[in-house]
ZAPATOR-361025 format. One record per residue (C-alpha): residue number from 1; residue in three letters; x, y, z. Coordinates in steps of 0.1 Angstrom, whole numbers. Example, Ala and Ser with C-alpha at 12.3 -4.5 7.8 and 13.67 -1.06 7.14 Angstrom:
% ZAPATOR-361025
<node><k>1</k><r>Ala</r><c1>123</c1><c2>-45</c2><c3>78</c3></node>
<node><k>2</k><r>Ser</r><c1>137</c1><c2>-11</c2><c3>71</c3></node>
***
This chain:
% ZAPATOR-361025
<node><k>1</k><r>Met</r><c1>480</c1><c2>-1534</c2><c3>2232</c3></node>
<node><k>2</k><r>Leu</r><c1>462</c1><c2>-1508</c2><c3>2211</c3></node>
<node><k>3</k><r>Gly</r><c1>461</c1><c2>-1530</c2><c3>2180</c3></node>
<node><k>4</k><r>Asp</r><c1>455</c1><c2>-1521</c2><c3>2144</c3></node>
<node><k>5</k><r>Ala</r><c1>417</c1><c2>-1522</c2><c3>2141</c3></node>
<node><k>6</k><r>Leu</r><c1>406</c1><c2>-1485</c2><c3>2140</c3></node>
<node><k>7</k><r>Phe</r><c1>370</c1><c2>-1495</c2><c3>2145</c3></node>
<node><k>8</k><r>Ala</r><c1>375</c1><c2>-1519</c2><c3>2175</c3></node>
<node><k>9</k><r>Gly</r><c1>365</c1><c2>-1492</c2><c3>2200</c3></node>
<node><k>10</k><r>Thr</r><c1>400</c1><c2>-1491</c2><c3>2216</c3></node>
<node><k>11</k><r>Val</r><c1>416</c1><c2>-1459</c2><c3>2227</c3></node>
<node><k>12</k><r>Glu</r><c1>448</c1><c2>-1451</c2><c3>2246</c3></node>
<node><k>13</k><r>Ile</r><c1>447</c1><c2>-1421</c2><c3>2269</c3></node>
<node><k>14</k><r>Asp</r><c1>477</c1><c2>-1410</c2><c3>2289</c3></node>
<node><k>15</k><r>Gly</r><c1>493</c1><c2>-1445</c2><c3>2285</c3></node>
<node><k>16</k><r>Ala</r><c1>462</c1><c2>-1465</c2><c3>2296</c3></node>
<node><k>17</k><r>Leu</r><c1>441</c1><c2>-1486</c2><c3>2272</c3></node>
<node><k>18</k><r>Tyr</r><c1>403</c1><c2>-1485</c2><c3>2273</c3></node>
<node><k>19</k><r>Gln</r><c1>378</c1><c2>-1506</c2><c3>2254</c3></node>
<node><k>20</k><r>Leu</r><c1>347</c1><c2>-1486</c2><c3>2248</c3></node>
<node><k>21</k><r>Pro</r><c1>321</c1><c2>-1489</c2><c3>2262</c3></node>
<node><k>22</k><r>Ala</r><c1>342</c1><c2>-1490</c2><c3>2294</c3></node>
<node><k>23</k><r>Pro</r><c1>330</c1><c2>-1488</c2><c3>2330</c3></node>
<node><k>24</k><r>Gly</r><c1>335</c1><c2>-1453</c2><c3>2345</c3></node>
<node><k>25</k><r>Ser</r><c1>354</c1><c2>-1469</c2><c3>2373</c3></node>
<node><k>26</k><r>Ala</r><c1>382</c1><c2>-1480</c2><c3>2348</c3></node>
<node><k>27</k><r>Phe</r><c1>390</c1><c2>-1443</c2><c3>2343</c3></node>
<node><k>28</k><r>Leu</r><c1>390</c1><c2>-1437</c2><c3>2381</c3></node>
<node><k>29</k><r>Asp</r><c1>413</c1><c2>-1467</c2><c3>2386</c3></node>
<node><k>30</k><r>Asn</r><c1>438</c1><c2>-1450</c2><c3>2363</c3></node>
<node><k>31</k><r>Gly</r><c1>439</c1><c2>-1418</c2><c3>2383</c3></node>
<node><k>32</k><r>Trp</r><c1>411</c1><c2>-1397</c2><c3>2366</c3></node>
<node><k>33</k><r>Glu</r><c1>387</c1><c2>-1379</c2><c3>2388</c3></node>
<node><k>34</k><r>Phe</r><c1>353</c1><c2>-1364</c2><c3>2380</c3></node>
<node><k>35</k><r>Tyr</r><c1>358</c1><c2>-1327</c2><c3>2372</c3></node>
<node><k>36</k><r>Asn</r><c1>321</c1><c2>-1320</c2><c3>2369</c3></node>
<node><k>37</k><r>Lys</r><c1>288</c1><c2>-1339</c2><c3>2375</c3></node>
<node><k>38</k><r>Pro</r><c1>299</c1><c2>-1365</c2><c3>2399</c3></node>
<node><k>39</k><r>Gly</r><c1>272</c1><c2>-1382</c2><c3>2418</c3></node>
<node><k>40</k><r>Phe</r><c1>242</c1><c2>-1401</c2><c3>2405</c3></node>
<node><k>41</k><r>Leu</r><c1>226</c1><c2>-1407</c2><c3>2371</c3></node>
<node><k>42</k><r>Ala</r><c1>190</c1><c2>-1417</c2><c3>2367</c3></node>
<node><k>43</k><r>Ala</r><c1>181</c1><c2>-1451</c2><c3>2354</c3></node>
<node><k>44</k><r>Gly</r><c1>187</c1><c2>-1453</c2><c3>2316</c3></node>
<node><k>45</k><r>Ala</r><c1>200</c1><c2>-1417</c2><c3>2315</c3></node>
<node><k>46</k><r>Ala</r><c1>230</c1><c2>-1404</c2><c3>2296</c3></node>
<node><k>47</k><r>Asp</r><c1>251</c1><c2>-1374</c2><c3>2303</c3></node>
<node><k>48</k><r>Gln</r><c1>283</c1><c2>-1356</c2><c3>2293</c3></node>
<node><k>49</k><r>Ile</r><c1>311</c1><c2>-1354</c2><c3>2319</c3></node>
<node><k>50</k><r>Thr</r><c1>346</c1><c2>-1341</c2><c3>2322</c3></node>
<node><k>51</k><r>Leu</r><c1>373</c1><c2>-1361</c2><c3>2338</c3></node>
<node><k>52</k><r>Ala</r><c1>405</c1><c2>-1346</c2><c3>2352</c3></node>
<node><k>53</k><r>Lys</r><c1>440</c1><c2>-1359</c2><c3>2360</c3></node>
<node><k>54</k><r>Gly</r><c1>462</c1><c2>-1332</c2><c3>2372</c3></node>
<node><k>55</k><r>Glu</r><c1>460</c1><c2>-1304</c2><c3>2346</c3></node>
<node><k>56</k><r>Gln</r><c1>447</c1><c2>-1328</c2><c3>2319</c3></node>
<node><k>57</k><r>Lys</r><c1>410</c1><c2>-1329</c2><c3>2311</c3></node>
<node><k>58</k><r>Leu</r><c1>390</c1><c2>-1355</c2><c3>2291</c3></node>
<node><k>59</k><r>Asn</r><c1>354</c1><c2>-1350</c2><c3>2279</c3></node>
<node><k>60</k><r>Ala</r><c1>333</c1><c2>-1382</c2><c3>2279</c3></node>
<node><k>61</k><r>Arg</r><c1>297</c1><c2>-1393</c2><c3>2276</c3></node>
<node><k>62</k><r>Val</r><c1>283</c1><c2>-1419</c2><c3>2300</c3></node>
<node><k>63</k><r>Gln</r><c1>251</c1><c2>-1439</c2><c3>2303</c3></node>
<node><k>64</k><r>Asn</r><c1>234</c1><c2>-1457</c2><c3>2332</c3></node>
<node><k>65</k><r>Leu</r><c1>224</c1><c2>-1491</c2><c3>2320</c3></node>
<node><k>66</k><r>Ala</r><c1>208</c1><c2>-1500</c2><c3>2353</c3></node>
<node><k>67</k><r>Glu</r><c1>171</c1><c2>-1500</c2><c3>2360</c3></node>
<node><k>68</k><r>Val</r><c1>178</c1><c2>-1478</c2><c3>2391</c3></node>
<node><k>69</k><r>Gln</r><c1>197</c1><c2>-1446</c2><c3>2398</c3></node>
<node><k>70</k><r>Thr</r><c1>234</c1><c2>-1453</c2><c3>2403</c3></node>
<node><k>71</k><r>Leu</r><c1>267</c1><c2>-1435</c2><c3>2409</c3></node>
<node><k>72</k><r>Thr</r><c1>282</c1><c2>-1420</c2><c3>2377</c3></node>
<node><k>73</k><r>Glu</r><c1>313</c1><c2>-1442</c2><c3>2383</c3></node>
<node><k>74</k><r>Asn</r><c1>291</c1><c2>-1473</c2><c3>2378</c3></node>
<node><k>75</k><r>Cys</r><c1>279</c1><c2>-1461</c2><c3>2344</c3></node>
<node><k>76</k><r>Val</r><c1>295</c1><c2>-1469</c2><c3>2311</c3></node>
<node><k>77</k><r>Val</r><c1>317</c1><c2>-1445</c2><c3>2292</c3></node>
<node><k>78</k><r>Tyr</r><c1>307</c1><c2>-1449</c2><c3>2256</c3></node>
<node><k>79</k><r>Glu</r><c1>324</c1><c2>-1418</c2><c3>2241</c3></node>
<node><k>80</k><r>Val</r><c1>356</c1><c2>-1399</c2><c3>2247</c3></node>
<node><k>81</k><r>Glu</r><c1>368</c1><c2>-1367</c2><c3>2231</c3></node>
<node><k>82</k><r>Ala</r><c1>406</c1><c2>-1362</c2><c3>2232</c3></node>
<node><k>83</k><r>Asp</r><c1>417</c1><c2>-1326</c2><c3>2228</c3></node>
<node><k>84</k><r>Gly</r><c1>453</c1><c2>-1317</c2><c3>2223</c3></node>
<node><k>85</k><r>Lys</r><c1>447</c1><c2>-1285</c2><c3>2243</c3></node>
<node><k>86</k><r>Thr</r><c1>438</c1><c2>-1304</c2><c3>2274</c3></node>
<node><k>87</k><r>Leu</r><c1>456</c1><c2>-1338</c2><c3>2271</c3></node>
<node><k>88</k><r>Ser</r><c1>492</c1><c2>-1348</c2><c3>2267</c3></node>
<node><k>89</k><r>Ser</r><c1>487</c1><c2>-1381</c2><c3>2250</c3></node>
<node><k>90</k><r>Ala</r><c1>458</c1><c2>-1399</c2><c3>2233</c3></node>
<node><k>91</k><r>Lys</r><c1>459</c1><c2>-1425</c2><c3>2205</c3></node>
<node><k>92</k><r>Leu</r><c1>437</c1><c2>-1446</c2><c3>2183</c3></node>
<node><k>93</k><r>Pro</r><c1>448</c1><c2>-1476</c2><c3>2164</c3></node>
<node><k>94</k><r>Gln</r><c1>466</c1><c2>-1473</c2><c3>2130</c3></node>
<node><k>95</k><r>Gly</r><c1>488</c1><c2>-1445</c2><c3>2143</c3></node>
<node><k>96</k><r>Val</r><c1>461</c1><c2>-1419</c2><c3>2147</c3></node>
<node><k>97</k><r>Glu</r><c1>470</c1><c2>-1397</c2><c3>2177</c3></node>
<node><k>98</k><r>Leu</r><c1>470</c1><c2>-1361</c2><c3>2187</c3></node>
<node><k>99</k><r>Gly</r><c1>496</c1><c2>-1344</c2><c3>2165</c3></node>
<node><k>100</k><r>Thr</r><c1>494</c1><c2>-1369</c2><c3>2136</c3></node>
<node><k>101</k><r>Ala</r><c1>498</c1><c2>-1353</c2><c3>2102</c3></node>
<node><k>102</k><r>Lys</r><c1>467</c1><c2>-1348</c2><c3>2080</c3></node>
<node><k>103</k><r>Ser</r><c1>485</c1><c2>-1368</c2><c3>2052</c3></node>
<node><k>104</k><r>Ala</r><c1>488</c1><c2>-1398</c2><c3>2075</c3></node>
<node><k>105</k><r>Val</r><c1>450</c1><c2>-1397</c2><c3>2082</c3></node>
<node><k>106</k><r>Asp</r><c1>443</c1><c2>-1392</c2><c3>2045</c3></node>
<node><k>107</k><r>Gly</r><c1>465</c1><c2>-1423</c2><c3>2038</c3></node>
<node><k>108</k><r>Leu</r><c1>444</c1><c2>-1446</c2><c3>2060</c3></node>
<node><k>109</k><r>Gly</r><c1>422</c1><c2>-1455</c2><c3>2030</c3></node>
<node><k>110</k><r>Ile</r><c1>390</c1><c2>-1448</c2><c3>2050</c3></node>
<node><k>111</k><r>Glu</r><c1>361</c1><c2>-1430</c2><c3>2035</c3></node>
<node><k>112</k><r>Phe</r><c1>354</c1><c2>-1400</c2><c3>2058</c3></node>
<node><k>113</k><r>Tyr</r><c1>327</c1><c2>-1375</c2><c3>2056</c3></node>
<node><k>114</k><r>Thr</r><c1>347</c1><c2>-1343</c2><c3>2055</c3></node>
<node><k>115</k><r>Asn</r><c1>336</c1><c2>-1308</c2><c3>2065</c3></node>
<node><k>116</k><r>Glu</r><c1>359</c1><c2>-1278</c2><c3>2060</c3></node>
<node><k>117</k><r>Tyr</r><c1>357</c1><c2>-1248</c2><c3>2083</c3></node>
<node><k>118</k><r>Ser</r><c1>378</c1><c2>-1216</c2><c3>2084</c3></node>
<node><k>119</k><r>Asp</r><c1>403</c1><c2>-1230</c2><c3>2109</c3></node>
<node><k>120</k><r>Tyr</r><c1>399</c1><c2>-1268</c2><c3>2107</c3></node>
<node><k>121</k><r>Phe</r><c1>388</c1><c2>-1299</c2><c3>2088</c3></node>
<node><k>122</k><r>Tyr</r><c1>365</c1><c2>-1323</c2><c3>2105</c3></node>
<node><k>123</k><r>Tyr</r><c1>365</c1><c2>-1360</c2><c3>2094</c3></node>
<node><k>124</k><r>Asn</r><c1>337</c1><c2>-1382</c2><c3>2105</c3></node>
<node><k>125</k><r>Thr</r><c1>327</c1><c2>-1418</c2><c3>2098</c3></node>
<node><k>126</k><r>Thr</r><c1>309</c1><c2>-1448</c2><c3>2114</c3></node>
<node><k>127</k><r>Asp</r><c1>318</c1><c2>-1484</c2><c3>2107</c3></node>
<node><k>128</k><r>Lys</r><c1>287</c1><c2>-1503</c2><c3>2096</c3></node>
<node><k>129</k><r>Asp</r><c1>300</c1><c2>-1536</c2><c3>2111</c3></node>
<node><k>130</k><r>Thr</r><c1>310</c1><c2>-1524</c2><c3>2146</c3></node>
<node><k>131</k><r>Asn</r><c1>290</c1><c2>-1492</c2><c3>2149</c3></node>
<node><k>132</k><r>Val</r><c1>321</c1><c2>-1474</c2><c3>2161</c3></node>
<node><k>133</k><r>Ser</r><c1>320</c1><c2>-1438</c2><c3>2152</c3></node>
<node><k>134</k><r>Ile</r><c1>352</c1><c2>-1417</c2><c3>2149</c3></node>
<node><k>135</k><r>Gly</r><c1>355</c1><c2>-1379</c2><c3>2144</c3></node>
<node><k>136</k><r>Ile</r><c1>389</c1><c2>-1362</c2><c3>2138</c3></node>
<node><k>137</k><r>Arg</r><c1>396</c1><c2>-1325</c2><c3>2138</c3></node>
<node><k>138</k><r>Ile</r><c1>426</c1><c2>-1314</c2><c3>2118</c3></node>
<node><k>139</k><r>Gly</r><c1>439</c1><c2>-1278</c2><c3>2120</c3></node>
<node><k>140</k><r>Thr</r><c1>439</c1><c2>-1259</c2><c3>2087</c3></node>
<node><k>141</k><r>Glu</r><c1>472</c1><c2>-1242</c2><c3>2096</c3></node>
<node><k>142</k><r>Ser</r><c1>489</c1><c2>-1270</c2><c3>2115</c3></node>
<node><k>143</k><r>Gln</r><c1>477</c1><c2>-1298</c2><c3>2092</c3></node>
<node><k>144</k><r>Lys</r><c1>478</c1><c2>-1320</c2><c3>2123</c3></node>
<node><k>145</k><r>Val</r><c1>452</c1><c2>-1339</c2><c3>2144</c3></node>
<node><k>146</k><r>Glu</r><c1>441</c1><c2>-1315</c2><c3>2171</c3></node>
<node><k>147</k><r>Leu</r><c1>412</c1><c2>-1335</c2><c3>2185</c3></node>
<node><k>148</k><r>Phe</r><c1>395</c1><c2>-1368</c2><c3>2180</c3></node>
<node><k>149</k><r>Arg</r><c1>363</c1><c2>-1384</c2><c3>2192</c3></node>
<node><k>150</k><r>Ile</r><c1>355</c1><c2>-1421</c2><c3>2194</c3></node>
<node><k>151</k><r>Glu</r><c1>321</c1><c2>-1435</c2><c3>2203</c3></node>
<node><k>152</k><r>His</r><c1>309</c1><c2>-1471</c2><c3>2207</c3></node>
<node><k>153</k><r>Arg</r><c1>273</c1><c2>-1474</c2><c3>2221</c3></node>
<node><k>154</k><r>Glu</r><c1>268</c1><c2>-1511</c2><c3>2217</c3></node>
<node><k>155</k><r>Trp</r><c1>270</c1><c2>-1532</c2><c3>2248</c3></node>
<node><k>156</k><r>Asn</r><c1>262</c1><c2>-1568</c2><c3>2258</c3></node>
<node><k>157</k><r>Tyr</r><c1>257</c1><c2>-1564</c2><c3>2295</c3></node>
***
């Protein structure tokens, strides 16, 4: 269950739940494949990857927590970026999902740092207790969530 805690590090993508940081293999187990940069990652290294599932694409950041080089699938995914142009379904707790109205995001009662650009607003915040960071892009014309990013880089492995 996705739950109600926006800063718990949970995300639902294409109907599957992920708790960030999540093992890369969790995405592979749900039908995602490496679109780019499969293979190995050096000890302690981090990288940006793209996962694909059919025509859908998902950007993610991974880190190798091991003291030796390992397969990317054995690394942890600590950030995902869900873009409505490349995904059919992605959700955060509290009803934030691709296509959510700006008014609903504004009504969450969360203090976001907001930047306004010519064609979108970008909301960003990090919860001090959980260190979960969330960024939300809302189209100026559509007034709807077009993209969101969630990051959780704390692990107890």
